[in-house]
N, C-alpha and C positions, 0 to 999 in steps of 0.2 A: 191653532196651538203649535202644531208640528213645524209650520213655516216660521213662526216666531222663534222657536227653539233653534232651528237651523240658522236663522239670521244671527242670533246671539253667538252661536258657535263659530260662524264665519268671521264675525267681528273680533272675537277673542283670538282666533287664529291669526288674523291680520295684524292685531296688536302685538302678539307674541313673536311674529316673524319679523325680525329687524332687517332692514335693507342692508346689503353688503355687496362689495365687489371683490372677486378673486382675481389677483394679478399674477400672471405667469410670464417669466422671462426665459426665453429659449435661445440657444446659440452661443451663450457666454458661459465659459467654464471657470474662468479666473474669479476667485472669491472677491478680491478687492474691486474688480470691475463690476461684478454683479451687485455687491453691496452699495457701491456708489450710485448705480442706476436706480436701485430700489429707494435709496435715500432721496434722490432728486425727483422721483415721480410723484406729482401731486395726487394722481389717482390712487397711488398706494397709501399716501398719508391720509387721504380722506375715505379710505375703503370701508370704514365702519361708521362714517359720520351719520348722525341722525337726520341730516338735511338732504340725504341722497335722494335724487329722483332721476328720471330719464334724461331731462335736459342737462342737469349738472354732470351726470356721468358722461354724457356725450361730449360736453365741453372739456372735461378733464382728459378724456381720451384723445381729443383733438390736439391738446397741448403736449401729449406724451412724446411724440417723435422729436420735437425740439428739445425737450428735457433730457431725453436719452442722448442726443448728440452732445449736449452740454456736459453730461456725466462722463462721456467717453473722452472728451478733449483733454482733460488733465493728464490722461495716460498716453496721449499722442495719437489718438484715433480721430481723424477729422473727416473721414469719408465713409461712414458706416452705411449699410443698407438695412432699412427697418421695414418690416411688414407688420402692420398693426390690425388686429381684428377685435371686435366687441360683440359678444353674444349675450343672449338672455334678455331679461326684462322683468317687470312686476316685482322689483325689489331684489332680484338676484341677477348679477351680471358677471361675466368672465371676460377679462381683458388679457389678450395674449400678444406678446411682442417678440417676433422672431428677428434676431439681430445678427448681422454679420459685421464685425468690427471693421473689416477692410484693412488696407495696408497701414502700417504704422509710420507716422511722421518722424523723421530723424533730423538731427542737427546738421545743417550744412556747414556753418562755421559759428564760432563764438569769439567775442573780442572783449577783453577786460582791461580797462585803464584805471590805475589808482594813482591819484595825484594829490598834491597838497603837502602840508607840513609833516603829516604822519605816513606818507607813502612808504617810507623805508620800514617803519614799524609794522605795517600791514602786509609787506611784501611776502612773508611766508605763507599767507593765505592764497596767494595767486595760483600756485601750482595745483593744490587740491581742488580749488573751485573749478579751474579749467579742465581738470581731469574728469570731474562729474558732468561737465558740459561739453566734452570733446566731440568733434565731428563724427558722424555716423552712429552716435549713441541715440537711443530712443528719446524723443522729447517728452520729458516728464515735468509737469509744471512745478511739483513740489521741490525738485532739485533747483530750479530757477529761483523759487522763493527762498530756499535755504541759502543759496549763494548771497542773495541780498541781505538776508538776516545776519549771516556770519559777518559780513563786512560792517554793517551798521552796529552790531553788538560789540565787535572788536574795537571799533573806533570809539564808541562810548566808554568802554571799559578802560581805555587808555587816555581818556580826558579830552577827546576831540568832540566836543558837544555840538558843534555846528556842522558835523559831517552830513553829506547828502549826496544823492545820485543826481548828477547833472544830465544823465541819460540812462534810462533803464527800459530797454525795448526788447520784446520777444516777437519778432515778425514771423508769422506762419504763412507759408506759401502752400495753401491747402491743395491746390490743383497738382502741385509737384510733390506733395508729401515731404516737404523740406521746411526747415525753420532756421532763422538767423537771430543770434542773440548779441546785443550790444549793451555793455555795462560800463559806464563812466562814473567813477566815484571820487569825490573830492572830500578829503578829511577835514579841511579847514584848519584853524589854529588850535593849539593845545591849551587847555585851561588848567588852573591850579586852585588849590584851596586857599581861601582868604581867612579872615578872622573867624574864630569859632566861639560862639556865645551859648552858654548853657543857662537856661532859665530855671533856676532852682534856688531854694532858700534853706534847705535842711542840712546841708553839708558844707564844709569849707571848700572853696573853689579848687584848692590844690589836691584835695582828695579825689574829686570827680575828674580832674585833669589827668590823673595817672592812668585812667582807664580809657581815655579817648584814643581812637585809632585814626583820627583825622587831625592833621597838623598844618598850620599855615605855611604856604610855600611849597608843599608837596603837590605832585601831579594829582589832578582830580581823579578819584577812584571810587566808583559807586560801591564796590565791595567793601571799601573802608567805611563807608557810611552805614552799610548793613552790619558790619562787625561792631561798630560803635553802638548801634541800637541794641544788638543782642547782648553785648557785654554790660552795658548800663542796666539793661533789663534783668540780667542774671544776678546783679549785685543784691537785689532784694530791697533796695531803698525806694524804688519808684513803682507806682501803679500804672502809669501811662507814659509813653515816650513818643515823640515825633522828631525825626531828624530831617531838617528841611534845608536843602541847598538853595541859595537865592541867586540863581543865574542872572536874573534880570537886574541885579544890583552889582554885577561884576565890574571891577574897575578897568582902566585902560590897559592894564597888564594882564587882564583876564583872570584875576583872582576872585573866586566865587566865595562870598561869605556863607557860613553855615550857622543856622539857628537850631538849637536842641531844646524843645519844650518838654517839660516834665510835670507829672502829677505825683506828689509824694504818697507813699503807702501809709496806712495807719501805723502809728508808732509802735503799738503793742498789739499782739495777736494772742488770744487765749484759745486753748483747745481742750476738749473733753471727749473721750471716746470709750466705748465698751466693745468687747468682742469675745471670740472664743477660738482657741486653737488646740489641736490635739496635744501638742507639746506643753502648752502653758495652762490649759484649762480655761475657765472663765477669767477674763482680764478687764481691767479698767485703767485708763490713763488720763492724766490731767497735767496741764503745763501752761506756761506763759513765755512768749518770746518778745523781747524788746529789740526791734529792728534798728533803732538808732538810740544808743545811750548818750551820745554826744555828737558834736559836729565833726569829729574825726572818723565817724563811721563805725565805732565800736558797737558790738552787739552782745546781748546776753540772753540766756535761756535757762529756765527752771522747769524740770519735768519729773513727774512721779508716775511709776507704773506698778500696779498691783495685780498679781495673778495667783493661781493655786500653786504654781511651781516657783516663780521668781518675783521678788519685790525689789524695786530700785528707786532711788532718789538721786537726781544728778543736777549739777549746775555747770553751765559753760559760759565762759567769757572769751570773746574773740576780738583780736585787733588786726584789721586788714593790713596786708603788706603788698609791696610790688605793684604790678600793673595787670595782673591776671586774676580772674575770679577764682575764689577758693584758696588763695594764698593768705595765710594768717598765722599769728601767734595765738595759741589757745591755752587757757587755764581752766581746768575742770576739777570738780570734786564729785565723789560718788560714794553712796552707801548701797549695799546690795545684800539680799538674803535669798538663798536658793536651796531648794530641796532636790536631792538626788534620790535614786532608787533605794539606796541603803544608807542615807545620811543627809547631811545638810551643811551649808557653808554660810558664814557671815563675814562680810568684809567692808572696809572703808578705805578710801585712798584719795590721792590728789595727783594731778598730772599736768605737766608743762609740755606743750607740743609746738612744732614748727611745721607748717604745711606748705609745700611748694608744688608747682606743676611744671616740671621740666619736660618740654616736648609734649608728647601724648601721655605722659605718666603723671600719676598723682603720688607724691612722696610725703610721708609724715615721719619726722624724727620726734621722739618723745622720751620723756623721763618721768616715770611714775613711781610713787611710793605707795605700797599697799600693806595693810595689816589685815590678815585673814585668819579666822578660826574655823576649822572644818572637822566634822565627825563623819567617818566612813566606816560602817560596821562598828567594831569595838575600838578602832584606832582613832586617835585624836591628833590634830595638827594645829599649831599656833605659830604663825611665822610673820616676820617683817621682811619685806622685799623691796629693794630699790632697783628698779628695772629700766635701764635704757633700752630703747627699741627702735626699729625701723619697719615701716609698713609701706609697701609699694602696690599700686594697682593701675591697671590700664584696661581699656575695652574698645572693641570695634563692633558697634551694634547698628543695625538698620533701623531699629525702633527701641528706645530705652524702656518702653512700657511693655510692648508685646513683640519680642525679638523673634524673627524668623531666620535671619542670617547674621551671624556674628559670634564673637567670643569675648570672654573676660578672664582676667588673671589677677589674683590677689595673693600676696605673700607677706608674712609678718615674721620678724625675728626679734626676740628680746631675751633677756637673761639677767642674772644677778651674780654677785661675787660675795661669798661669805665673809663677814667682818666689815663689809661696807654697807652698814645699815641693813644687812640681809642675814638671815639665819641659815642659808644654804647657797651653794653655787649650782647654777644650772643655765642651760641655753635651750630655748624652745623655738622651733621652726614650724611654720604652718604654710602650706601652699594649696590654693584652690584654682582649678581650671574648669571653665564651663563653656559650652558651645551650642550653637543652634544651626541646623541646616534645613532649608526649605525642601519639602517633598510635594511636588505638584503645586497647585495653586491654593490648596485648602489645608495642607498638613505641614508639620515640622517634626524634626528629630532633635531631641534634647540630650546632650551628653554632659556628664559631670565626673570630675575626679578630684580627690582630696587626699593629701598625705601630710602627716605631722610627725615630728620627732622631738624627743626630749632627752638631752644629755644632762644628767643630774648627779650631784655628788651624794646626797642623802635623800633617796626617794621618800622615805618615811616622813621627812619633814615638809616635803612639798605639799602645799595646800591643794584642795580639790579643784579649784578653777584653773590651775596650771597643769593638771593632768588631762589625759585624753579619754573620752568616752564616745561611743557610737550608738546609733539607734534613734529613730524619730523621723519627723516629717522631712527634714533637710539632710538626713543622713542615710539610714537604711529603714525604709518603710516595711511594716510588718512586725517591728519590734518597738517596745516602749522607749520613750525618750531617755537617752543616756543609760540604757540597760545593758549595753555590750561593753565588756572590759574585763580585765583580770579580776579574780575573786580571791578573798583571803580564806583562811581555814574554815571560817564560819559560813562561807558561801556568799558573803556580801561583795557587791561590785565596788572596787576601790580605785578604778581607773588605771591607765597604763602609760607607758613611755612612748608608744608609737600608735599612729592612727592611719588607717587606709580605708577609704570608702569610694564608691563609684556607682554610677547609675546611667541607664539609657531609657529613654521614654519616647514613644511615638504618640503624637497628638494630632487629631484631625477635627475640623469643624464639621458638624453634622447638619445643623440648621441655624441660620442666622449667627448669633453670637454663642450658641451652644455647641459644645464639642465633647469628644470622648478621648480617652488615653489608655494605653497599655504600657507597663513599665516593669523593669527588672532592676533591683538594687542589690549591692553586695558591699560588705565592709566589716570592720571590726577594730578594736583597740586591744593592744597587748604589750607585753614587755619585750617581745621579739620584734626586730625590724620589719618582719613580714607577717603581720597579724593574720590569724585565721579569719577567713571571710565567711560571714553569715549572710545567707541569701534570702531575699524576699521578692515577691512578684505580685502584681495585681492590676486592677483596672480602675478607672475613675471618670468622673464627669468634669467638664470645664465650662466656665462661663466667662466670656471676655468682657470685663467691665472697664470703665475709664481708668481705674486705679491699678489694673493688672488682671491676671487670670485667677479667678476664684476656683479652688480645687477641692473636690470631694473624692477621696481615694479609699478603696478597700484593698488591703494588702494581706497576703498570706506568707508567713515565715516558713522556711524549709528546714530550719535548724532550731534546736532548743538549747539556749546557752545555759540552762539550769535555772531552777527556781520558778519555772513556768513563764519566764519573761518572753519567750518566743512562741508560746502555745496559743493557738486560736487565731482567728482573723481579726485584724485591727482596722479601725476607721481612722483616716487622717484628713483633717480639715486645714485649709490654709489659703493664702493668697501669694501668687508668684508675680513679682515685678521684674521685668526684664528677663534675666537668666536665673 
């Protein structure tokens, strides 16, 4: 009985002890060399294989010396000394490799010839390539490969589609630790774009042609092909795109025809959504977007949003202009009802706009007519406003969804003149600057600043949505939405002429897509150009989702603006997209 039990225990022990090889590299201190050796060693790759046995381990060990030599050669070491030992057995082995890299091979001479029709165009590459491969420099294979890649890529980018190396030789004289490099590159003739055919049936041809970056007779440019694909894709009319140059059909003058194949998107898209935000409370939205109202590319959109704080209904009609995505004439109508801390607003209006994208800026000129009735405390406003305005925005973002490095700027200026379909004269300016800086590999620092100013003839006539308020998720956390601002004699928040808010936030990933954040906000609205700053600070959780960063924040206010609006800790929920 005892012998049977011992046999079972030994069997279980043998089953539980998995065979493995421990691989030790000695004598190499450089991380890049060491990593490359480990990557090339078969015995390291198979060190935990379930098929390991004595014969396999010995075979892998026998191959190790040649594999180590192959791993050192890309760095210029062709004469290493390698001492290899293998110890152990019965499922546990230790392989040790003592390596002396030896003298480094250097370049004796390098010779580069660029010839062909494009030799002059590629001449500026000659000096930096030869500098990287100059005599007495260590022979590093990646530099040789980079030189070849630079020449091939530059030739292709300039339309030399037949470019090739007539000679590409790296001769290593291992015994002398010297190397000779010969590169002879022939660009061949230059190619041009031929006829461009777009296979689509949903738009007039002249509408699509405006957005093409590829034109017959121009030098063949692969970047222009990519730009065309991105531009047509961003228009929103097509679900699939293929831009296919037909080099094999080039004519005798080397004109390459281009075929663009498209798959149209569904004409109408419907959306329905529900959610919750601290500023808005529970909310629901529904709408429909017609992506192609006609063959001229006009689009239309109807949308309704309902929440505990704000209800809106809006229609948009857009007519594309120019040759850049986002340029259009827009006609919009809107009805909105909004609750404030101490009042409410109801308005309707219509707007005509012209959107352009000069350079890296987005510019929108607009003319809006608004009728608004608002109640703030015991005061009542009813006003008609005809407001011409200008909105400008630009951004430099490394990622439009989750930005770690970049900045964005938005500014809006609009106003009205009493007697011109308007009940008061005013000019309203708002500017917002946001930025992000990476901190290490897992964290980022987010910065925000906002300033607004209102120069108004009769402030008492100005409706609520044209005044400034502070507080809430996107303003000063720790305070109720739009609870910060001047108060009347009754203590009701009635909004101010000036706005000033700012915030700084440190965010770091903790595990996977989960993260944490610490933040400090400050801001306020007032009739003074330098509003009193109410401060709040807190911490939060982050989840990096495909649509943006989901935020759950707990914020503590350090000031009490009156009426209990700043008392207690507040919970803030929301989603950040970009900055």
